[in-house]
Each structure stands twice: as C-alpha cells, then as structure tokens.
N, C-alpha and C positions, 0 to 999 in steps of 0.2 A: 492765363497769367495776367495779373493786374500790376500796374506800376502806379504807386502812390507818391505824392510830392511831400517829403518830410519837412524840408526847408528849415533845417536846424543847424546852428553853428556849434562846433566842438573845437574851441580854440581857433586855429587857423583853417581847419577843415570845415567845409560846408557840405553837410549831408543833405543831398537833394533827393535821390530816388530810393524808394524801397520797393523791392520786387516780391510779390506774393503769388504763389502757385497754390491752387486748391485742387486736391485730389478727393473728389466726392466718393468714389468707390471705396477707397481705403480710409476715408474719413480723417484726413489731416491736411494742414496747410504748411507750406514750406515758405519761410521768409528769409530774404537775403538783403543785405546792405553792403554793396561792394566798396563804398568809400571807406568803410572801417573794417573790411574783410571779416564780416560777421554773418552768420546764418543760423537758423534753428528750425525745428519742426514743431507744430502745435497740433495735438490730437483734439478732436471735436469735444470729447468728453472732459477735457482738462478744466478745472474749476478756475473761474476768473481771478480770484484773489491769489491762488497758487501760481497761475500763469504770470500775473503781474510781478509777483516776487521773484520768479524764475527769470523772467525777461530782464528785470532790473539788475539782478545779480550778474547774469551773463553779459549784458551790455556794459555794466560798470567796469568790466575788465578791459574794454576797448575805448571807452569814452568817459568824460567827466560825469560825476554823479547827477548833476542837474540835467545834462543831456540825456543821460540814461533813463531818468524819471520821465522826461518829456517824450522821448522815443517810445518807452514802454507803454505809456498811456495811448499814444497814437496807434501802436501796433494792436493793442487790444480792441480799440474801436474799429479798425479796418478788419481784423479777422472777424469780429462780431458781425460785421455787415455781410460777410460772405456766407 
C-alpha cells in the first residue's frame, strides 16, 4: 500500500492522505480518501480519459468541482506510476 499526500483544500476540510493499494495478481488498484469517506477501484485496462471522467463524477459527489478536478488529476498520475 502506498500513501500519497494530496494536500488539497475542500472548503474547511483539508484532504491530506490518499491510500492506494495495488493488487498485481488481479490487475487493479484500490484508492481510498478517508477524509471525504470516498473509495474506488481502478482496473489496469481502464482508459485514461474514461477513468478521469469517472473519478471526477464520483469525487464531485463528495467535494467541490475544483477539488474533484485536482484530485482526479493527481489520482490518475499516481495510479499510472504503479
């Protein structure tokens, strides 16, 4: 499991830690952001643009749109590193 520092403000909430678990055998990553009670799984074969849209839509339910956009970009970068 990797812990990344998001360091993003969402109103009065500071989103600091993002937890990413990679399951190489089943080819997916699990992402969790406890501060906003949010998580999702990402399949290895998922297209980057589709993933960005899905993450933005899902995150927008829990945070402001600007924050969702920033987090989605960071998540895509971090998942791509793994």
